[in-house]
Structure formats: C-alpha cells, structure tokens
N, C-alpha and C positions, 0 to 999 in steps of 0.2 A: 922712539922717535919723538921729537918735540911737536907740540901742537902747532906752533907757528910753521914748522917745515911742512906738516901735512896740509895745513891750510894753503900754503903756496903751491903745493903739488895740485891740489884741487882747483885753485884759482886759474893756474896755467891750463889745466884740462878744460875748464870752463871757457877760457878765452880762445882756445884752439879748436873748440868743438870736438874734443876727444872724450872717451870714457874710460875709467879705470875698471879693470876686470876685478871682480870680488867672488870668491869661491868659499863655499862651506867645506873646508878641507879637513876630513875626519881622520887624521893621522899624518905621520911624517912623510910617507911615500906621496900622497896627494900634494902636500905642501911643497915637496921637492920638485915634482914634475911641473907644477904650476910655476914655481920660481924659475926654474930652468927655462921654461917656454918664454916667460916675461923678460928674462935676461937677454934673449936673442934679439929683442927690440929695445933693450934699455928701458923697459916700461916699468912704471910702479905697479904694485899689486896689493890688493887687500886679501889677506889670509883670514878667513872668518870661522868663527867657533859658534856652532848652534848649541843652545843650552842642553839638549839631551845628549851631547857628546860626553857629558859629565859621567855618564853610565860607564865609560871606558877610557876616558882621557881627562885628566885634571887640567885646570887653568895653567898651573906651573909647568906641567909637561908641555903643553902647547907653546907657551911662551919660550920654554927652553929649546924646543925644536926651531922655532923662528930665529933664535939667537945663533943657532948652529948655521942656519941658512944665510944669516947676515955676513958670516965669515966666508961662506962659499960663493955668494953672488953680490955684486956691487951695484944693486938696485934698491930703491926704496920698498921695503916690505912692511906692511901695516897690519898688526894684529887687531882684530875687530870682534867684539861680542855681538852676535847677531840676535835680533828678535828677543830681547829680554823684557820681562814684565816685572821683574823682582828687584827692588831697590838694594836689597842685601846681596843678591847675586851680582849686581852691577859693582857694589863696593868691593867684593871679593875679587872680581876681575881686574879692576883697577889696582888693587894691591898686589895682584900677581904680575902686573907689568903690562897689561893691554894698552895699546896706543889709542883705541877707539871703542866706543860702546854705543849700542842702540837701545833706547827705551821705546818700546812699542805699546802705546796705549791708544791706538787708533780705534779700538773697540769700545772705548770709554767715552763719556760725555766730554765735550770740547774743553770745558773749564777744568775738568780733572786731568786731562792730558796736559794742559798748560801748566797747571800747579805742580804736578809731579815732575814733569820734564824740566821745569825751572830748577828744581831741587838736584836733579841728576846733573844738570849743566853746572851748577855751583860746585858740587863735589868733584866733578870730572875735571873742571878747569883749574881747580886747586891742585890737581895731580898732573896737569899738563897733558890732559886726555881730551880728544875731541868727542862730540856727541852727535848721533843721528836720531831723528824721530820720524814718526809717520803720521800723515794727515790724509783722511779719505780711507776707504776700506779696500785693502788688497786681501781678497779672500782665497778661495782654493778653486783650482782650475776645473775640478770635476762638477762644480756648481755654476753653470752658465750665467745664472743671474749675478753672481759675484762680480763678473767682469763686463756684463752688458747693461747693468742698471746704473744709469748715469747719475742717479741721486747719490751713489756712493762714491763718485769721482772727487778728486780734490778740487776745492773751490779756491781760485786764485787770490781773491780778496782775503779770505780767511787764512790762506797760506802765508800771505805777506804779514798779516797781523800775528800769526803764531810764531813765525821765525824772528820777527823783530822783538817779540816779547820774551821768548825763551832763550835766544842766542845760540841756538843749535848750529853746528857747522854743515849738517847734511840734512836733507828732507826727502824721505821716500814718499812717492806720490801714486795716486790711483788714476790711471788714464785708460783703463781697459785691460789691465794686467792682473794675473792672479797667480798663486803658487802651485807648484806641481804640474801634473799632466792636464792638459786642457781637453774638455770634452768636445769643444768646437774651436776651430782656429780664431784666435783673437784679432781684433781690429783696433790697434791703438789710436786713441784720439790725438792726433798730432796737432791740430789747431789748438786743442786745450793745453797741450804741453807747451806750445809756443807761447801762449798767453801766460802760463805759470812762469816760464823762463823770463818773460819780459817784466812780470810783475814782482817776482822774488829773487832777491840777490843771492840768496843761499844756493849752493849746488844742489842739484836734483838727483834722486836715486830711483832707478827702475828695478823693482823686485819682481819675481816670478818671470824672469826672462827666458828660462828653459823653454825650448820648442816654439818660441815666438819666431815667425819667419824672419830670415836675416835682413830682408829689405826693410821691414818695419823697424828692426833694431837699429839699423844703420840710420834710418830717418830720425828716430828718437835721439840718437847721439848727436846728429847734426842740428837738432832743434832744442838742445838743452840738458839732456841726460849726461851726467858727469861720472856716475858710478853705476855699474851694472852687476846685479847679484845673480849667481847661478849655482845650482845644487843638482836638481833632479836630472837635468840633461847630462851633467858630468858622471853621475853614478850610473846612468843608463849606458853611456859610453864605455865605462869600466866593466860593467857587467858583460857587455857584447864582446869586449876583448878577453875577458876571462873565459867566457864560454867557448871562444875560438881557441884558446890555448889549451883548454881542457880536452875539447874534442879531438885536437890534433896531437894530444898527448905530449905537449911541449913542456909540461910541468912535472914531468916523471922524477926529477930529482926532488927529494922530499923537502918540505919546508915552504912556508908562505913567501918567504923572500925571493924564491926562484919564480913564483907566479908573478910577483910584482916585477921582476926583471923582464918576464915575457911580455907583459902588457904595457910597459913603460913607453916603447915607441908610439903605440897607438894613442896613448894618453897625452904624450907630449905634442903630437900632431894636433889633437883636439884642442889642447890649450893654446897652442900657437896660432891656429886658425882663428879661434875666438878673440885672442888678444890683438891680433892683426885687424880684425874687423872693428873692434871697439876703439882701438887706438888710431884707426885709419892709417895703418902703415902699409908700404909695399913690401916686397920680398927682401929689400935691402935695409929695412928698419926705418925708412924715410916716410914722412907723412904723405899720404895720398892727398892729392889736390882735387877739389870738387870740380 
C-alpha cells in the first residue's frame, strides 16, 4: 500500500475522530480473524509484527500472509513493524515489503531520538513506507511509576518540534498508558492528550491500550488518538477461549487447526467489539454520533 494512501486513511480517521485498530498478530490465524472482523465494518486495520516474532515467523512469511488476506478482504490492511530499535532490522522489514515501521528510541536522549528517527524516515520514505516514532516514556504496566510519573509524559511543545523536524507520519504518546497488564487501573490524562492533538498535526498513537477501561479508550479516541495498539488483551482472550475449548473437549480432532476453528468465533467477537469501539461504529457499520 502506498504511503500517500495510508496518510489519507490516517487523516480521515483524525478528522472523523476515529481510531484504527492495530494488533500484534503472531501468525495467520490472528491476522485472518482480525481482518474478518474489520471487514464487517469496512474498516482499515494495522497488522503489526513485534520483533520477537522472528523466533518463529519471518518478515517474508508475515507479508505473504497479508497478501493472501488482501485477496480475501477488500479493506485496507497495513503491515507494521512494531517497536523496533534496530536500523538494520527496519531495513530488512522494508525490503520484505512492510507498509509501515516504528523506530522506538523513546528511552534514548531526545537529540539521539531525533537524529536516528530522521535517518529512518529518509530510508522509509524512499521506499514509500510510513514511519511511527515515540516521545515520552511508555513503560510497563507492572510498574505503577511508569504510567503515573507525569515527568515521563509527552510534552506538547517538544512533540511539535519532534514531528516537524523528523517528518514521521505517526507519533506514539505517553499520557498515563503502559504496556502489558496494569498493576493499578490507569487514568489517562485526557486534557494533556487534547493539548497534544491541538499542538501536533501528526496523528497520535496510544500504546498499551490492553485492559484500559473502555470509557477511557473511547474518550482518548474522541480527543485525538488515531491508532490504538493492542496485544496483551488479545492473547488473554485467546487463552480463555482455548482453555474453554480444551476443558469441553471440543478439540478432540487432532491438530492445532481444529483448535483454531473452535476459538475463532470468540476471537472474531473480541475483534469486532474492539474495532466497533475504536471506529465509533454502530452494529450496521455506520459511525456513531456523539
């Protein structure tokens, strides 16, 4: 998919106060379930690849699966390399055919983040690929300080400077969110998000969305979040569905494909419910009105 088309999709989402769901899909089944759900609403979808997936799934296989799904569903499916810190890894993903890449140097000094992100933008744009970066510290949910320490939140003025200097198409922000399971229910800083959305023209991304209360997620989308990353919650849903299938002995036909078949309805419902929330759709695929 071309960079300009993805930008137009993001700009429309930004204008309409919708968010695009983005899932770390570790294999064809998860990719297919998510795409099938998105297709029910004619919604775009980010299919994300986390770097440690390389232990069992190559870049080329992932892109190949997405191309199969392109023929199956008539919606925009965007392949995205999530949370990479390695320039060579990003180059390999671009060469394999990814549509979007993330360079995450939020744990580095600001100037280093700017310098390396600019290099990634240069090589990505040359290949018609979009770039996401992160500013502020989005830590881990098990460490309460990571998402309650306001000194680690994204600064609007610095975010404006960063996006204008680097030219990224997406910016992940820290507004009280963290990755993984939260030790304590988070409280997103919506006034800060509103200020970021007013100050920064670049579409904003919410990481660590798993297990954040849905009313907070909906408010974040209404106030400027255009892409929402999910992983932990999705795999928790899958494990629950698998445990149910195993306990009821619905997996008795041998082979993992039969287990996938058993959990597919539960997973598609999960994906549809989340895509409906983020895209502000009603049950007929139309946009909900505030």
